[in-house]
C-alpha positions, 0 to 999 in steps of 0.5 A: 193818056187821055184826060178824063172826068172823075166820076165822084168827087169825094175821096176816103182815106184808104192808107195814111201813108205808103212808101214805094219799093225800089222799083216804084211799086207800092203794095195796097194789100188784098183789097185791090189784089189783081185789079187794072187801074188807069193812072192819072198824076196831077200837077201837084203830084197827086195820084187817082187810080181809076178801075179799069177793065181791058178790052182785047183789040179783037174786040176793041172795034165794037167799043169804038163802033157806036152803031154796032154797040147800040145793036148788040144792046137791043139784041141783048135786051130781046133776048132777056124780054124773051123776043127771040124766034127759032131759025132752025139748025146752023150745024151744016154750017159748022165745018165751013172755012171762014175767009178773013 
């Protein structure tokens, strides 16, 4: 796992003490229900849970390609600013087979 920068150094207590079950799981309750986390551990055995979103592999290329990501962001900004133009209907292409 890669090293990561901690965004905020100040932590607040969440639970005083928790105990792992036989499988090593900890139940944090409703506050963190159905969320994903990257898990970091230091040499002192302290564990940091960093909230994370999963990106499907088929979309990961975009996040690894700075030029494509910048182009997408520019496009979204243009749409938000109303900078669009109508290019006509593309319905005639809807049934075309696409080669991967």
